[in-house]
C-alpha positions in Angstrom: 98.2 104.9 97.5 100.4 106.3 100.3 98.8 109.8 99.8 95.3 108.4 100.0 96.0 106.4 103.2 97.9 109.3 104.8 95.2 111.8 103.8 92.5 109.5 105.2 94.5 109.0 108.4 95.0 112.8 108.8 91.3 113.5 108.2 90.2 111.0 110.8 92.7 112.4 113.3 91.6 116.0 112.8 87.9 115.1 113.0 88.5 113.1 116.2 90.4 115.9 117.8 87.7 118.5 116.9 85.0 116.2 118.3 87.1 115.7 121.5 87.7 119.4 121.9 84.0 120.3 121.5 83.0 117.6 123.9 85.6 118.6 126.4 84.6 122.3 126.2 81.0 121.5 126.6 81.6 119.1 129.5 83.9 121.5 131.3 81.5 124.4 130.9 78.5 122.4 132.2 80.6 121.2 135.1 81.7 124.7 136.1 78.1 126.0 135.8 76.7 123.2 137.9 79.5 123.6 140.4 78.8 127.4 140.6 75.1 126.9 141.0 75.7 124.5 143.9 78.2 126.9 145.5 75.7 129.7 145.2 73.0 127.6 146.9 75.3 126.8 149.8 76.3 130.5 150.1 72.6 131.6 149.9 71.7 129.1 152.6 74.5 130.4 154.9 73.7 134.1 154.2 69.9 133.6 154.8 70.7 132.6 158.4 73.2 135.5 158.7 70.6 138.1 157.6 68.4 137.6 160.6 71.4 138.2 163.0 72.8 141.1 161.2 69.8 143.2 160.3 69.8 145.2 163.6 73.3 146.4 162.8 72.2 148.7 160.0 72.3 148.5 156.2 75.9 149.3 155.9 77.0 146.5 158.2 74.6 144.1 156.5 76.0 145.0 153.1 79.5 144.5 154.1 78.8 141.1 155.7 76.9 139.8 152.7 79.4 141.0 150.2 82.4 139.6 152.1 80.8 136.2 152.5 79.5 136.0 149.0 82.7 137.2 147.4 84.9 135.0 149.5 82.9 131.8 148.9 81.6 132.1 145.4 82.8 135.4 143.9 79.1 136.3 143.8 77.0 139.5 144.0 73.8 139.6 146.1 70.3 141.2 146.1 67.8 141.1 149.0 64.3 141.5 147.6 61.0 142.2 149.4 58.0 140.1 148.5 56.5 143.0 146.6 59.7 143.3 144.4 61.4 146.2 146.3 65.1 146.0 146.7 66.3 145.9 150.3 70.0 145.5 149.9 72.5 144.7 147.0 76.2 144.5 146.5 75.9 146.6 143.2 74.3 149.8 144.4 74.5 151.5 141.0 72.5 148.7 139.2 70.2 147.7 142.1 69.9 150.6 144.6 68.0 149.9 147.9 64.4 151.0 147.9 64.1 150.8 144.2 61.8 148.4 142.4 63.4 145.3 140.7 63.3 146.0 137.0 65.1 142.8 135.9 62.1 140.6 135.1 64.1 137.4 135.2 65.5 138.2 138.6 62.0 139.2 139.8 60.4 136.1 138.4 63.1 133.9 140.0 62.7 135.5 143.4 58.9 135.4 143.5 58.5 131.7 142.5 56.8 129.5 145.0 59.6 126.9 145.2 62.0 127.0 148.1 65.0 127.5 145.8 65.4 128.3 142.1 68.3 128.9 139.7 68.7 130.9 136.5 71.4 130.0 133.9 71.9 132.5 131.1 74.7 132.9 128.6 76.9 135.0 130.7 75.3 134.8 134.2 74.2 132.3 136.8 71.8 133.2 139.6 69.9 131.4 142.4 67.1 132.6 144.7 66.6 131.5 148.3 63.8 132.5 150.7 64.8 134.3 153.9 63.1 135.8 157.0 64.3 139.2 158.1 64.5 140.5 161.6 62.2 140.1 164.5 59.2 141.1 162.4 59.7 137.9 160.5 59.4 139.6 157.1 59.5 137.3 154.1 62.1 138.2 151.5 64.2 136.6 148.8 68.0 136.4 148.6 69.3 136.4 145.0 73.0 135.5 144.4 74.3 135.9 140.9 77.8 135.3 139.4 79.0 136.5 136.1 80.5 133.8 133.9 83.5 135.8 132.8 85.7 133.9 135.1 84.2 130.6 133.9 84.8 131.6 130.3 88.4 132.5 131.1 88.9 129.3 132.9 87.3 127.4 130.0 89.5 129.2 127.5 92.6 128.4 129.6 91.7 124.7 129.7 91.0 124.8 125.9 94.4 126.4 125.3 96.1 123.6 127.4 94.0 121.1 125.5 95.0 122.7 122.2 98.7 122.6 123.0 98.4 119.0 124.1 96.4 118.2 121.0 98.9 119.9 118.8 101.7 117.9 120.3 99.6 114.8 120.0 98.7 115.5 116.4 102.3 116.0 115.4 103.3 112.9 117.2 100.4 110.9 115.6 101.4 112.3 112.2 104.9 111.2 112.6 103.8 107.8 113.8 101.2 107.7 111.0 103.8 108.5 108.4 106.1 105.7 109.7 103.2 103.2 110.0 101.8 104.1 106.6 105.1 103.7 104.9 105.6 100.5 106.7 102.3 99.2 105.4 102.6 100.7 101.9 106.2 99.7 101.4 105.5 96.0 100.8 102.6 96.9 98.5 104.9 99.1 96.4 107.3 96.2 96.2 104.5 94.0 95.0 103.5 96.5 92.4 107.0 96.8 91.1 107.4 93.0 91.0 104.1 92.7 89.1 105.4 95.2 86.5 108.6 93.2 86.1 106.6 90.0 85.6 104.4 91.8 83.0 107.7 92.7 81.2 108.8 89.0 81.4 111.5 89.7 83.9 111.2 86.6 86.1 114.6 86.6 87.9 114.8 87.8 91.5 112.6 87.3 94.5 110.5 89.4 96.8 111.8 89.6 100.4 109.0 90.8 102.6 109.0 89.7 106.2 105.9 91.2 107.8 104.5 88.0 109.3 101.1 88.5 107.8 99.0 88.2 104.6 101.4 90.5 102.7 104.3 88.0 103.4 102.0 85.2 102.1 101.2 87.3 99.0 104.9 87.9 98.4 105.5 84.1 98.6 102.7 83.6 96.2 104.3 86.1 93.8 107.6 84.3 94.1 105.9 80.9 93.3 104.1 82.5 90.4 107.3 84.0 89.1 109.0 80.6 89.2 106.1 79.0 87.4 106.0 81.7 84.8 109.8 81.4 84.2 109.4 77.6 83.8 106.4 78.1 81.5 108.3 80.7 79.4 111.3 78.4 79.1 109.3 75.3 78.2 107.2 77.3 75.7 110.3 78.6 74.0 111.8 75.1 74.0 108.5 73.7 72.6 108.5 76.2 69.7 112.1 75.5 68.9 111.6 71.7 68.9 108.3 72.0 67.1 110.0 74.1 64.4 112.7 71.4 64.2 110.1 68.6 64.0 108.2 70.4 61.2 111.4 71.3 59.4 112.5 67.6 59.0 109.5 66.4 56.9 109.4 69.7 55.1 113.0 69.3 54.0 112.3 65.7 52.9 109.3 66.7 50.9 111.1 69.7 49.4 114.1 67.6 48.5 112.2 64.8 46.8 109.8 67.2 45.1 112.8 69.2 43.6 114.5 66.0 42.6 111.3 64.8 40.8 111.0 68.2 39.1 114.6 68.2 37.9 114.4 64.5 36.7 117.2 63.5 39.0 115.3 60.4 40.3 115.1 57.5 37.8 111.7 56.5 36.5 111.6 53.3 38.4 112.2 55.1 41.8 109.7 57.8 41.4 106.9 55.8 43.0 109.0 55.3 46.1 109.9 59.0 46.2 106.2 60.0 45.9 105.4 57.5 48.7 108.0 59.2 50.9 106.5 62.6 50.2 103.1 61.3 51.1 104.3 59.7 54.3 106.1 62.8 55.4 103.1 64.9 54.6 100.9 62.7 56.7 103.4 62.9 59.5 103.4 66.6 59.4 99.6 66.8 59.1 99.3 64.5 62.2 101.6 66.8 64.1 99.8 69.9 63.1 96.5 68.3 64.1 97.8 67.6 67.5 98.9 71.2 67.9 95.5 72.4 66.9 93.7 69.9 69.1 95.8 70.8 72.1 95.3 74.6 71.5 91.5 74.1 71.3 91.5 72.2 74.6 93.7 74.8 76.3 91.2 77.5 75.2 88.2 75.4 76.4 86.6 75.5 73.0 86.5 71.8 72.5 82.9 70.5 72.9 82.0 67.1 74.5 79.0 64.9 73.9 78.5 62.4 76.7 76.8 59.1 76.3 77.0 55.6 77.8 80.2 53.7 76.6 80.9 50.0 77.2 84.5 50.1 78.4 85.8 46.7 77.0 84.3 47.6 73.6 86.2 50.9 73.6 89.4 49.0 74.5 89.0 46.4 71.8 88.3 49.1 69.2 91.4 51.1 70.2 93.6 47.9 70.1 92.3 47.0 66.7 93.1 50.5 65.4 96.8 50.2 66.4 97.1 46.5 65.4 98.9 47.3 62.1 101.5 49.4 64.0 102.0 46.5 66.5 102.5 44.0 63.6 104.9 46.4 61.8 107.0 46.7 65.0 106.5 43.0 65.9 105.0 43.9 69.3 102.5 41.7 71.0 99.5 43.4 72.6 98.0 41.4 75.4 94.5 42.4 76.6 93.1 41.3 79.9 89.5 42.3 80.7 88.7 41.2 84.2 85.2 42.7 84.3 83.0 42.8 81.1 80.3 45.1 80.1 81.5 47.9 82.4 79.8 51.2 81.5 81.0 54.7 81.8 79.6 58.1 80.7 81.8 59.8 78.2 82.5 61.2 74.8 83.2 58.2 72.5 85.4 60.1 70.1 87.5 61.7 73.0 87.8 58.3 74.8 89.0 56.7 71.6 91.6 59.4 71.0 92.7 59.0 74.7 93.3 55.3 74.3 95.0 55.7 70.9 97.4 58.2 72.4 98.4 56.0 75.3 98.6 52.8 73.1 100.7 54.6 70.5 103.1 55.9 73.1 103.4 52.4 74.5 104.1 50.9 71.0 106.7 53.6 70.3 108.7 52.6 73.3 108.0 48.9 73.8 110.4 46.2 72.9 108.2 43.1 72.6 105.1 43.5 74.6 102.3 45.9 75.6 99.8 44.8 78.3 96.3 46.2 78.6 94.3 45.4 81.7 90.7 46.5 82.5 89.6 46.2 86.1 86.4 47.8 87.4 86.6 51.4 86.0 90.4 51.4 85.7 92.5 50.8 82.6 96.2 50.0 83.0 98.5 50.1 80.0 102.1 48.8 80.4 105.1 48.4 78.1 108.5 46.7 78.4 110.4 49.6 77.1 113.0 51.7 78.9 110.4 53.7 80.9 110.5 57.4 81.7 113.7 59.2 82.6 113.4 60.4 86.3 113.6 64.0 85.3 110.9 63.6 82.6 108.4 61.7 84.8 107.1 64.8 86.7 106.9 66.8 83.5 105.2 64.1 81.4 101.9 65.9 81.3 103.2 69.4 80.7 101.6 70.5 77.5 104.8 72.3 76.5 107.1 69.4 77.4 108.4 68.1 74.1 110.0 64.6 73.6 111.5 63.6 70.4 112.7 60.2 71.5 111.7 57.5 69.0 110.0 60.1 66.9 107.2 60.9 69.3 105.8 64.5 69.5 105.3 64.4 73.2 101.8 65.9 73.1 99.9 62.7 73.6 100.0 62.6 77.4 99.1 66.3 77.6 96.0 65.7 75.4 95.1 62.6 77.3 95.2 64.4 80.7 93.0 67.2 79.3 90.4 64.6 78.1 90.4 62.9 81.5 89.9 66.2 83.4 86.8 66.8 81.3 85.5 63.3 82.2 86.2 63.8 85.9 88.8 61.1 86.0 92.5 60.8 86.5 95.5 59.6 84.6 98.9 58.8 86.2 102.2 57.6 84.9 105.1 55.8 86.6 107.9 53.3 85.9 107.2 49.7 86.8 109.0 48.9 90.1 110.1 45.4 89.4 111.1 45.6 85.8 111.8 48.1 83.0 108.9 49.8 81.3 106.3 52.5 81.8 102.8 52.1 83.4 99.9 54.4 82.6 96.8 54.1 84.8 93.5 55.6 83.7 90.7 55.8 86.3 87.2 56.9 85.5 85.1 58.4 88.3 81.9 60.3 88.2 82.1 62.1 84.8 81.5 65.9 84.7 79.9 66.7 81.4 81.2 70.0 79.9 81.0 71.9 76.7 
């Protein structure tokens, strides 16, 4: 990534410098040409007045005066041209001898135009023409001043050389600054990349320390939070599998022990029925636990389908209470149901709502001493028990799908499944300890359902 950023930066820098150099060269050349043309106009105007005064002094005197003035003011050559195209005087006698006809068509055309003043700009030469009146005879003629652009080209090259030197220094400085800035920007990204690789290899220890004061620092903080959550998830998952293995191992060992004892004839005939009953009971317990694992995994993978319909809430409560009645009688626990509003209707999946209520009621019966209270008010169900309540460190993890509780034989998956059901119904489920007395309180609140699946 550093190479791509730096290469892009260098390319933009070089293109910008090339465009700047071309624009500077063109601008300077145009400025020098325009300035030369203006200077030639001024000199031509001055010399046109001088020609009338100096003509009587002879051609040699005239030539010296013109040349000195033109050369001193604009480094220019001059040509005096009759209206018929005959050369009167020139500073370059070899190229434009007096008395000869002007053969340079561009000069001739420039001098004989009707305008009061004209200019000619060629690749290597600039020329202007200015009308003049010669001598007492008031003869009409044209004064042509021209200047070769060699000096302009040399000046332009000198300026370009200075610009090139300054640009080279600027490019080197910019490259050094660019290397520093790019490394400063890419460094944190490299750290993030390395940290992501560590997380992919389940190395959760350590933290990113990026202090850029921008989005990269926020991203690093997010990485740190993610690493902490992954570490906790990894720990609880391992703990879950360990405790799950232990929970499955207990009924399996019981089943295996009684089965081998029955096979070997160790158990007396009159006790075989009890032994078979224990095997059946432990098998059911193990099957229920496996069913919970499968159900939870389906919900985690979003493969569980929901079929929404209208449910009368107090009927669903009575059905769930009736389903756990035998457990309550066995444990000698009294279930008190208070329905403050009858015929309340919600939209939900009947089978999932029944499972939800069974999970919460079963948990309450597992931990209650003498009483479980069920209260229905508006679209809220509140289930309380008089047991020991949640341990403070367990309360915030109660809904963690990998949080495993073995107290009183519970699998610890009921609340995780219940929360997943409520999320699919668009409702909420919360747990807390009762403030004034011992026991846990679970609150189920139905809002607008969100049918899924």
